[in-house]
OpenMM code with the backbone's topology and positions (N, CA, C; nanometers):
from openmm import Vec3, app, unit

residues = "UNK UNK UNK UNK UNK UNK UNK UNK UNK UNK UNK UNK UNK UNK UNK UNK UNK UNK UNK UNK UNK UNK UNK UNK UNK UNK UNK UNK UNK UNK UNK UNK UNK UNK UNK UNK UNK UNK UNK UNK UNK UNK UNK UNK UNK UNK UNK UNK UNK UNK UNK UNK UNK UNK UNK UNK UNK UNK UNK UNK UNK UNK UNK UNK UNK UNK UNK UNK UNK UNK UNK UNK UNK UNK UNK UNK UNK UNK UNK UNK UNK UNK UNK UNK UNK UNK UNK UNK UNK UNK UNK UNK UNK UNK UNK UNK UNK UNK UNK UNK UNK UNK UNK UNK UNK UNK UNK UNK UNK UNK UNK UNK UNK UNK UNK UNK UNK UNK UNK UNK UNK UNK UNK UNK UNK UNK UNK UNK UNK UNK UNK UNK UNK UNK UNK UNK UNK UNK UNK UNK".split()
positions = [
    Vec3(-3.0538, 2.1318, -3.1745),
    Vec3(-3.0225, 2.0037, -3.2323),
    Vec3(-2.9218, 1.9293, -3.1457),
    Vec3(-2.8182, 2.0006, -3.1023),
    Vec3(-2.7159, 1.9387, -3.0177),
    Vec3(-2.7780, 1.8959, -2.8851),
    Vec3(-2.8627, 1.9797, -2.8298),
    Vec3(-2.9286, 1.9477, -2.7033),
    Vec3(-3.0144, 1.8223, -2.7176),
    Vec3(-3.0838, 1.8110, -2.8296),
    Vec3(-3.1679, 1.6936, -2.8541),
    Vec3(-3.0819, 1.5669, -2.8584),
    Vec3(-2.9654, 1.5721, -2.9249),
    Vec3(-2.8751, 1.4562, -2.9334),
    Vec3(-2.8209, 1.4184, -2.7959),
    Vec3(-2.7864, 1.5191, -2.7175),
    Vec3(-2.7338, 1.4935, -2.5831),
    Vec3(-2.8409, 1.4249, -2.4981),
    Vec3(-2.9632, 1.4770, -2.5048),
    Vec3(-3.0725, 1.4160, -2.4283),
    Vec3(-3.0999, 1.2732, -2.4738),
    Vec3(-3.1039, 1.2521, -2.6043),
    Vec3(-3.1288, 1.1189, -2.6585),
    Vec3(-3.0178, 1.0224, -2.6188),
    Vec3(-2.8934, 1.0663, -2.6279),
    Vec3(-2.7801, 0.9818, -2.5884),
    Vec3(-2.7870, 0.9481, -2.4398),
    Vec3(-2.8226, 1.0455, -2.3594),
    Vec3(-2.8355, 1.0223, -2.2150),
    Vec3(-2.9437, 0.9211, -2.1831),
    Vec3(-3.0590, 0.9339, -2.2486),
    Vec3(-3.1686, 0.8391, -2.2263),
    Vec3(-3.1309, 0.6987, -2.2712),
    Vec3(-3.0644, 0.6883, -2.3859),
    Vec3(-3.0202, 0.5566, -2.4332),
    Vec3(-2.9191, 0.4952, -2.3372),
    Vec3(-2.8302, 0.5770, -2.2848),
    Vec3(-2.7313, 0.5283, -2.1878),
    Vec3(-2.7974, 0.4776, -2.0606),
    Vec3(-2.8964, 0.5519, -2.0109),
    Vec3(-2.9697, 0.5081, -1.8920),
    Vec3(-3.0438, 0.3778, -1.9173),
    Vec3(-3.1077, 0.3673, -2.0325),
    Vec3(-3.1804, 0.2451, -2.0666),
    Vec3(-3.0859, 0.1265, -2.0735),
    Vec3(-2.9727, 0.1432, -2.1376),
    Vec3(-2.8741, 0.0347, -2.1467),
    Vec3(-2.8216, -0.0005, -2.0081),
    Vec3(-2.7989, 0.1002, -1.9253),
    Vec3(-2.7516, 0.0755, -1.7887),
    Vec3(-2.8520, -0.0034, -1.7073),
    Vec3(-2.9801, 0.0305, -1.7190),
    Vec3(-3.0831, -0.0441, -1.6470),
    Vec3(-3.0902, -0.1871, -1.6963),
    Vec3(-3.0726, -0.2085, -1.8251),
    Vec3(-3.0750, -0.3448, -1.8801),
    Vec3(-2.9638, -0.4306, -1.8224),
    Vec3(-2.8453, -0.3730, -1.8059),
    Vec3(-2.7328, -0.4482, -1.7494),
    Vec3(-2.7608, -0.4821, -1.6041),
    Vec3(-2.8048, -0.3833, -1.5271),
    Vec3(-2.8359, -0.4082, -1.3863),
    Vec3(-2.9479, -0.5098, -1.3756),
    Vec3(-3.0502, -0.4926, -1.4563),
    Vec3(-3.1633, -0.5854, -1.4542),
    Vec3(-3.1171, -0.7260, -1.4893),
    Vec3(-3.0312, -0.7391, -1.5890),
    Vec3(-2.9806, -0.8706, -1.6284),
    Vec3(-2.9036, -0.9381, -1.5166),
    Vec3(-2.8292, -0.8610, -1.4385),
    Vec3(-2.7532, -0.9195, -1.3288),
    Vec3(-2.8454, -0.9676, -1.2182),
    Vec3(-2.9521, -0.8968, -1.1907),
    Vec3(-3.0403, -0.9393, -1.0827),
    Vec3(-3.1276, -1.0562, -1.1241),
    Vec3(-3.1592, -1.0670, -1.2511),
    Vec3(-3.2435, -1.1766, -1.2970),
    Vec3(-3.1626, -1.3043, -1.3153),
    Vec3(-3.0389, -1.2950, -1.3551),
    Vec3(-2.9589, -1.4124, -1.3892),
    Vec3(-2.8396, -1.4274, -1.2951),
    Vec3(-2.8615, -1.4562, -1.1657),
    Vec3(-2.7470, -1.4726, -1.0769),
    Vec3(-2.6709, -1.5999, -1.1099),
    Vec3(-2.5426, -1.6000, -1.0796),
    Vec3(-2.4634, -1.7216, -1.0978),
    Vec3(-2.4920, -1.8136, -0.9801),
    Vec3(-2.5240, -1.9376, -1.0105),
    Vec3(-2.5541, -2.0346, -0.9063),
    Vec3(-2.4345, -2.1250, -0.8839),
    Vec3(-2.3980, -2.1419, -0.7587),
    Vec3(-2.2946, -2.2385, -0.7235),
    Vec3(-2.3573, -2.3755, -0.7106),
    Vec3(-2.2745, -2.4805, -0.6963),
    Vec3(-2.3275, -2.6164, -0.6888),
    Vec3(-2.4222, -2.6366, -0.5712),
    Vec3(-2.3995, -2.5660, -0.4613),
    Vec3(-2.4858, -2.5829, -0.3446),
    Vec3(-2.6206, -2.5135, -0.3628),
    Vec3(-2.6356, -2.4291, -0.4653),
    Vec3(-2.7597, -2.3560, -0.4854),
    Vec3(-2.8522, -2.4213, -0.5869),
    Vec3(-2.8077, -2.5261, -0.6530),
    Vec3(-2.8933, -2.5957, -0.7481),
    Vec3(-2.9617, -2.7104, -0.6762),
    Vec3(-3.0909, -2.7319, -0.7008),
    Vec3(-3.1580, -2.8410, -0.6295),
    Vec3(-3.1003, -2.9772, -0.6675),
    Vec3(-3.0907, -3.0629, -0.5667),
    Vec3(-3.0493, -3.2008, -0.5900),
    Vec3(-3.1670, -3.2785, -0.6473),
    Vec3(-3.2840, -3.2546, -0.5902),
    Vec3(-3.4084, -3.3176, -0.6367),
    Vec3(-3.5222, -3.2198, -0.6136),
    Vec3(-3.6274, -3.2340, -0.6935),
    Vec3(-3.7474, -3.1515, -0.6785),
    Vec3(-3.8704, -3.2378, -0.6994),
    Vec3(-3.9786, -3.2013, -0.6324),
    Vec3(-4.1068, -3.2690, -0.6509),
    Vec3(-4.2173, -3.1645, -0.6551),
    Vec3(-4.3266, -3.1994, -0.7215),
    Vec3(-4.4470, -3.1169, -0.7206),
    Vec3(-4.5537, -3.1988, -0.6493),
    Vec3(-4.6106, -3.1397, -0.5455),
    Vec3(-4.7105, -3.2094, -0.4655),
    Vec3(-4.8436, -3.1381, -0.4817),
    Vec3(-4.9452, -3.2131, -0.5235),
    Vec3(-5.0797, -3.1581, -0.5393),
    Vec3(-5.1541, -3.1746, -0.4076),
    Vec3(-5.2055, -3.0625, -0.3560),
    Vec3(-5.2748, -3.0595, -0.2275),
    Vec3(-5.4149, -3.0036, -0.2514),
    Vec3(-5.5172, -3.0904, -0.2540),
    Vec3(-5.6530, -3.0425, -0.2802),
    Vec3(-5.7003, -2.9413, -0.1755),
    Vec3(-5.7886, -2.8543, -0.2198),
    Vec3(-5.8479, -2.7548, -0.1315),
    Vec3(-5.9089, -2.8246, -0.0099),
    Vec3(-5.8842, -2.7717, 0.1074),
    Vec3(-5.9410, -2.8279, 0.2293),
    Vec3(-5.8509, -2.9283, 0.2998),
    Vec3(-5.7365, -2.9621, 0.2397),
    Vec3(-5.6461, -3.0584, 0.3039),
    Vec3(-5.5106, -2.9959, 0.3380),
    Vec3(-5.4999, -2.8653, 0.3230),
    Vec3(-5.3710, -2.7985, 0.3433),
    Vec3(-5.3173, -2.8180, 0.4850),
    Vec3(-5.4025, -2.8056, 0.5877),
    Vec3(-5.3552, -2.8214, 0.7258),
    Vec3(-5.3077, -2.9636, 0.7524),
    Vec3(-5.3783, -3.0629, 0.6983),
    Vec3(-5.3337, -3.2020, 0.7125),
    Vec3(-5.1997, -3.2216, 0.6415),
    Vec3(-5.1850, -3.1606, 0.5257),
    Vec3(-5.0591, -3.1661, 0.4515),
    Vec3(-4.9461, -3.1042, 0.5337),
    Vec3(-4.9718, -2.9881, 0.5947),
    Vec3(-4.8706, -2.9241, 0.6786),
    Vec3(-4.8348, -3.0125, 0.7977),
    Vec3(-4.9343, -3.0795, 0.8564),
    Vec3(-4.9065, -3.1727, 0.9664),
    Vec3(-4.8147, -3.2851, 0.9187),
    Vec3(-4.8382, -3.3341, 0.7969),
    Vec3(-4.7515, -3.4369, 0.7395),
    Vec3(-4.6092, -3.3861, 0.7207),
    Vec3(-4.5953, -3.2618, 0.6737),
    Vec3(-4.4619, -3.2030, 0.6585),
    Vec3(-4.3917, -3.1910, 0.7933),
    Vec3(-4.4675, -3.1539, 0.8968),
    Vec3(-4.4084, -3.1426, 1.0309),
    Vec3(-4.3614, -3.2792, 1.0815),
    Vec3(-4.4407, -3.3843, 1.0582),
    Vec3(-4.4001, -3.5203, 1.0974),
    Vec3(-4.2731, -3.5616, 1.0233),
    Vec3(-4.2713, -3.5354, 0.8927),
    Vec3(-4.1537, -3.5670, 0.8117),
    Vec3(-4.0307, -3.4960, 0.8679),
    Vec3(-4.0442, -3.3670, 0.8961),
    Vec3(-3.9318, -3.2886, 0.9482),
    Vec3(-3.8833, -3.3452, 1.0817),
    Vec3(-3.9752, -3.3758, 1.1693),
    Vec3(-3.9379, -3.4302, 1.3006),
    Vec3(-3.8683, -3.5660, 1.2862),
    Vec3(-3.9204, -3.6514, 1.2000),
    Vec3(-3.8626, -3.7850, 1.1807),
    Vec3(-3.7223, -3.7814, 1.1212),
    Vec3(-3.6905, -3.6738, 1.0489),
    Vec3(-3.5613, -3.6676, 0.9798),
    Vec3(-3.4680, -3.5596, 1.0339),
    Vec3(-3.5001, -3.5040, 1.1493),
    Vec3(-3.4103, -3.4090, 1.2140),
    Vec3(-3.4036, -3.2715, 1.1512),
    Vec3(-3.5104, -3.2300, 1.0846),
    Vec3(-3.5156, -3.0968, 1.0248),
    Vec3(-3.5814, -2.9978, 1.1203),
    Vec3(-3.5357, -2.8747, 1.1157),
    Vec3(-3.6080, -2.7623, 1.1743),
    Vec3(-3.6995, -2.7143, 1.0631),
    Vec3(-3.8271, -2.6906, 1.0938),
    Vec3(-3.9234, -2.6545, 0.9890),
    Vec3(-3.9887, -2.5206, 1.0191),
    Vec3(-4.0175, -2.4477, 0.9131),
    Vec3(-4.0922, -2.3216, 0.9220),
    Vec3(-4.1931, -2.3211, 0.8081),
    Vec3(-4.3200, -2.3027, 0.8429),
    Vec3(-4.4273, -2.2893, 0.7436),
    Vec3(-4.4897, -2.1522, 0.7666),
    Vec3(-4.4938, -2.0700, 0.6635),
    Vec3(-4.5436, -1.9337, 0.6814),
    Vec3(-4.6125, -1.8846, 0.5553),
    Vec3(-4.7126, -1.7956, 0.5726),
    Vec3(-4.7770, -1.7363, 0.4551),
    Vec3(-4.6792, -1.6458, 0.3815),
    Vec3(-4.7003, -1.6377, 0.2502),
    Vec3(-4.6183, -1.5522, 0.1645),
    Vec3(-4.7087, -1.4459, 0.1027),
    Vec3(-4.7162, -1.3272, 0.1640),
    Vec3(-4.8013, -1.2224, 0.1096),
    Vec3(-4.7566, -1.1851, -0.0308),
    Vec3(-4.8360, -1.1291, -0.1134),
    Vec3(-4.9686, -1.0760, -0.0868),
    Vec3(-5.0809, -1.1740, -0.1186),
    Vec3(-5.0495, -1.2905, -0.1747),
    Vec3(-5.1541, -1.3787, -0.2257),
    Vec3(-5.1991, -1.4873, -0.1297),
    Vec3(-5.1539, -1.4861, -0.0064),
    Vec3(-5.1905, -1.5859, 0.0943),
    Vec3(-5.1451, -1.7263, 0.0560),
    Vec3(-5.0410, -1.7347, -0.0267),
    Vec3(-4.9808, -1.8647, -0.0544),
    Vec3(-4.8852, -1.8955, 0.0606),
    Vec3(-4.8315, -2.0182, 0.0627),
    Vec3(-4.7469, -2.0581, 0.1741),
    Vec3(-4.6089, -2.1014, 0.1283),
    Vec3(-4.5116, -2.0747, 0.2142),
    Vec3(-4.3758, -2.1206, 0.1927),
    Vec3(-4.3369, -2.2173, 0.3030),
    Vec3(-4.2534, -2.3142, 0.2684),
    Vec3(-4.2063, -2.4153, 0.3626),
    Vec3(-4.0543, -2.4172, 0.3556),
    Vec3(-3.9898, -2.4078, 0.4699),
    Vec3(-3.8444, -2.4181, 0.4775),
    Vec3(-3.8089, -2.5204, 0.5840),
    Vec3(-3.7213, -2.6142, 0.5482),
    Vec3(-3.6694, -2.7126, 0.6426),
    Vec3(-3.5180, -2.7121, 0.6296),
    Vec3(-3.4503, -2.7273, 0.7416),
    Vec3(-3.3049, -2.7332, 0.7333),
    Vec3(-3.2490, -2.8249, 0.8406),
    Vec3(-3.1373, -2.8836, 0.8060),
    Vec3(-3.0550, -2.9596, 0.8992),
    Vec3(-2.9116, -2.9441, 0.8512),
    Vec3(-2.8188, -3.0075, 0.9160),
    Vec3(-2.6776, -2.9835, 0.8880),
    Vec3(-2.6384, -3.0025, 0.7420),
    Vec3(-2.6915, -3.1048, 0.6755),
    Vec3(-2.6455, -3.1370, 0.5402),
    Vec3(-2.7424, -3.1005, 0.4285),
    Vec3(-2.8714, -3.0876, 0.4597),
    Vec3(-2.9736, -3.0685, 0.3559),
    Vec3(-3.0688, -2.9563, 0.3951),
    Vec3(-3.1092, -2.8778, 0.2953),
    Vec3(-3.2168, -2.7796, 0.3108),
    Vec3(-3.3286, -2.8168, 0.2147),
    Vec3(-3.4515, -2.7922, 0.2580),
    Vec3(-3.5687, -2.8177, 0.1747),
    Vec3(-3.6479, -2.6880, 0.1689),
    Vec3(-3.6793, -2.6434, 0.0476),
    Vec3(-3.7566, -2.5202, 0.0302),
    Vec3(-3.8740, -2.5494, -0.0617),
    Vec3(-3.9897, -2.4968, -0.0251),
    Vec3(-4.1074, -2.5192, -0.1073),
    Vec3(-4.2045, -2.4035, -0.0978),
    Vec3(-4.2917, -2.3952, -0.1976),
    Vec3(-4.3915, -2.2884, -0.2001),
    Vec3(-4.5040, -2.3254, -0.2952),
    Vec3(-4.6174, -2.2628, -0.2714),
    Vec3(-4.7328, -2.2760, -0.3614),
    Vec3(-4.7497, -2.1434, -0.4338),
    Vec3(-4.6556, -2.1119, -0.5188),
    Vec3(-4.6509, -1.9793, -0.5808),
    Vec3(-4.7503, -1.9630, -0.6941),
    Vec3(-4.7513, -2.0534, -0.7898),
    Vec3(-4.8321, -2.0357, -0.9106),
    Vec3(-4.9734, -2.0878, -0.8950),
    Vec3(-4.9905, -2.1907, -0.8148),
    Vec3(-5.1206, -2.2542, -0.7979),
    Vec3(-5.1340, -2.2905, -0.6507),
    Vec3(-5.2385, -2.2438, -0.5817),
    Vec3(-5.2496, -2.2708, -0.4383),
    Vec3(-5.2613, -2.4193, -0.4044),
    Vec3(-5.2916, -2.5024, -0.5035),
    Vec3(-5.3039, -2.6459, -0.4782),
    Vec3(-5.1785, -2.7237, -0.5189),
    Vec3(-5.0735, -2.6551, -0.5607),
    Vec3(-4.9492, -2.7232, -0.5985),
    Vec3(-4.8316, -2.6649, -0.5220),
    Vec3(-4.7591, -2.7514, -0.4544),
    Vec3(-4.6389, -2.7117, -0.3826),
    Vec3(-4.5176, -2.7639, -0.4579),
    Vec3(-4.4304, -2.6732, -0.4981),
    Vec3(-4.3024, -2.7102, -0.5583),
    Vec3(-4.2022, -2.7193, -0.4436),
    Vec3(-4.1453, -2.8374, -0.4233),
    Vec3(-4.0528, -2.8590, -0.3127),
    Vec3(-3.9202, -2.9083, -0.3686),
    Vec3(-3.8110, -2.8430, -0.3264),
    Vec3(-3.6774, -2.8779, -0.3753),
    Vec3(-3.5827, -2.9048, -0.2588),
    Vec3(-3.4928, -3.0001, -0.2815),
    Vec3(-3.3922, -3.0398, -0.1836),
    Vec3(-3.2573, -2.9846, -0.2284),
    Vec3(-3.1853, -2.9207, -0.1351),
    Vec3(-3.0574, -2.8576, -0.1653),
    Vec3(-2.9498, -2.9047, -0.0684),
    Vec3(-2.8267, -2.9006, -0.1154),
    Vec3(-2.7126, -2.9213, -0.0268),
    Vec3(-2.7024, -2.7986, 0.0626),
    Vec3(-2.6774, -2.8179, 0.1914),
    Vec3(-2.6645, -2.7072, 0.2853),
    Vec3(-2.5190, -2.6618, 0.2887),
    Vec3(-2.4911, -2.5531, 0.2198),
    Vec3(-2.3552, -2.4993, 0.2150),
    Vec3(-2.2596, -2.5962, 0.1480),
    Vec3(-2.1416, -2.6105, 0.2077),
    Vec3(-2.0404, -2.6997, 0.1515),
    Vec3(-2.0407, -2.8370, 0.2179),
    Vec3(-2.1346, -2.8593, 0.3078),
    Vec3(-2.1388, -2.9882, 0.3769),
    Vec3(-2.1780, -3.0976, 0.2785),
    Vec3(-2.1071, -3.2091, 0.2817),
    Vec3(-2.1401, -3.3178, 0.1890),
    Vec3(-2.2723, -3.3847, 0.2251),
    Vec3(-2.3418, -3.4293, 0.1226),
    Vec3(-2.4670, -3.5027, 0.1406),
    Vec3(-2.4362, -3.6491, 0.1127),
    Vec3(-2.4701, -3.7352, 0.2074),
    Vec3(-2.4417, -3.8780, 0.1921),
    Vec3(-2.5111, -3.9331, 0.0681),
    Vec3(-2.4414, -4.0185, -0.0024),
    Vec3(-2.4945, -4.0796, -0.1243),
    Vec3(-2.6252, -4.1529, -0.0951),
    Vec3(-2.7266, -4.1236, -0.1723),
    Vec3(-2.8563, -4.1895, -0.1574),
    Vec3(-2.9457, -4.1314, -0.0498),
    Vec3(-2.8942, -4.0385, 0.0309),
    Vec3(-2.9765, -3.9864, 0.1406),
    Vec3(-3.0921, -3.9003, 0.0903),
    Vec3(-3.0698, -3.8229, -0.0153),
    Vec3(-3.1781, -3.7387, -0.0676),
    Vec3(-3.2853, -3.8256, -0.1324),
    Vec3(-3.2444, -3.9330, -0.1998),
    Vec3(-3.3429, -4.0254, -0.2589),
    Vec3(-3.4327, -4.0830, -0.1501),
    Vec3(-3.3715, -4.1197, -0.0375),
    Vec3(-3.4494, -4.1735, 0.0746),
    Vec3(-3.5428, -4.0664, 0.1310),
    Vec3(-3.4926, -3.9444, 0.1444),
    Vec3(-3.5763, -3.8350, 0.1946),
    Vec3(-3.6963, -3.8108, 0.1031),
    Vec3(-3.6728, -3.8083, -0.0286),
    Vec3(-3.7820, -3.7865, -0.1241),
    Vec3(-3.8846, -3.8988, -0.1117),
    Vec3(-3.8374, -4.0229, -0.1021),
    Vec3(-3.9286, -4.1361, -0.0869),
    Vec3(-4.0100, -4.1278, 0.0408),
    Vec3(-3.9445, -4.0904, 0.1509),
    Vec3(-4.0158, -4.0776, 0.2783),
    Vec3(-4.1131, -3.9601, 0.2767),
    Vec3(-4.0739, -3.8491, 0.2131),
    Vec3(-4.1652, -3.7351, 0.2012),
    Vec3(-4.2894, -3.7764, 0.1239),
    Vec3(-4.2678, -3.8436, 0.0126),
    Vec3(-4.3799, -3.8891, -0.0702),
    Vec3(-4.4727, -3.9799, 0.0102),
    Vec3(-4.4154, -4.0754, 0.0801),
    Vec3(-4.4959, -4.1689, 0.1593),
    Vec3(-4.5723, -4.0960, 0.2701),
    Vec3(-4.5092, -4.0007, 0.3352),
    Vec3(-4.5732, -3.9277, 0.4450),
    Vec3(-4.6884, -3.8413, 0.3962),
    Vec3(-4.6663, -3.7600, 0.2923),
    Vec3(-4.7711, -3.6664, 0.2507),
    Vec3(-4.8847, -3.7360, 0.1774),
    Vec3(-4.8561, -3.8492, 0.1117),
    Vec3(-4.9633, -3.9193, 0.0404),
    Vec3(-5.0569, -3.9950, 0.1347),
    Vec3(-5.0295, -3.9905, 0.2655),
    Vec3(-5.1236, -4.0440, 0.3639),
    Vec3(-5.2439, -3.9512, 0.3799),
    Vec3(-5.2287, -3.8261, 0.3390),
    Vec3(-5.3393, -3.7302, 0.3428),
    Vec3(-5.4277, -3.7572, 0.2217),
    Vec3(-5.5586, -3.7766, 0.2425),
    Vec3(-5.6486, -3.8068, 0.1302),
    Vec3(-5.6399, -3.7023, 0.0186),
    Vec3(-5.6168, -3.7498, -0.1032),
    Vec3(-5.6134, -3.6631, -0.2205),
    Vec3(-5.4782, -3.6029, -0.2526),
    Vec3(-5.3840, -3.6068, -0.1593),
    Vec3(-5.2518, -3.5490, -0.1836),
    Vec3(-5.1696, -3.6467, -0.2672),
    Vec3(-5.1093, -3.5949, -0.3743),
    Vec3(-5.0271, -3.6790, -0.4617),
    Vec3(-4.8979, -3.6077, -0.4986),
    Vec3(-4.7946, -3.6868, -0.5176),
    Vec3(-4.6698, -3.6346, -0.5728),
    Vec3(-4.6803, -3.6567, -0.7223),
    Vec3(-4.6990, -3.5465, -0.7955),
    Vec3(-4.7317, -3.5576, -0.9375),
    Vec3(-4.6111, -3.5514, -1.0296),
    Vec3(-4.4987, -3.5021, -0.9809),
    Vec3(-4.3812, -3.4894, -1.0675),
    Vec3(-4.2569, -3.4969, -0.9814),
    Vec3(-4.1607, -3.5730, -1.0274),
    Vec3(-4.0323, -3.5814, -0.9584),
    Vec3(-3.9211, -3.5514, -1.0576),
    Vec3(-3.8260, -3.4682, -1.0163),
    Vec3(-3.7073, -3.4380, -1.0987),
    Vec3(-3.5841, -3.4830, -1.0240),
] * unit.nanometer
topology = app.Topology()
chain = topology.addChain("A")
for resn in residues:
    res = topology.addResidue(resn, chain)
    for name in ("N", "CA", "C"):
        topology.addAtom(name, app.Element.getBySymbol(name[0]), res)
């Protein structure tokens, strides 16, 4: 009986311990630089992904960003990362291969000029919507 209680207490302790560790990894504390300044959802119809990527590359070049576009295994979805001194842009087609969630972030503690992200979002929208069928469907 005592052995059974010890085992049960040990298992409950392990379960509670995993819950705490799990809670910490799922709910990290975000600093101000880690919250997106703006986000958009861009719909990219099947067959236009390469043209869309070309548009992202033009946007990055026009605005002084270094860009990286790479597949994200295991589902063959793609991730997009752009960075420059004051702003980072991160995007991915995680849930739906035809939808890219793209977010703009402050790069570290460097200040972002007032209105600059609004201009970037507007220019991104204008650039990618030149590709037939591509639309910016949601802006936050």
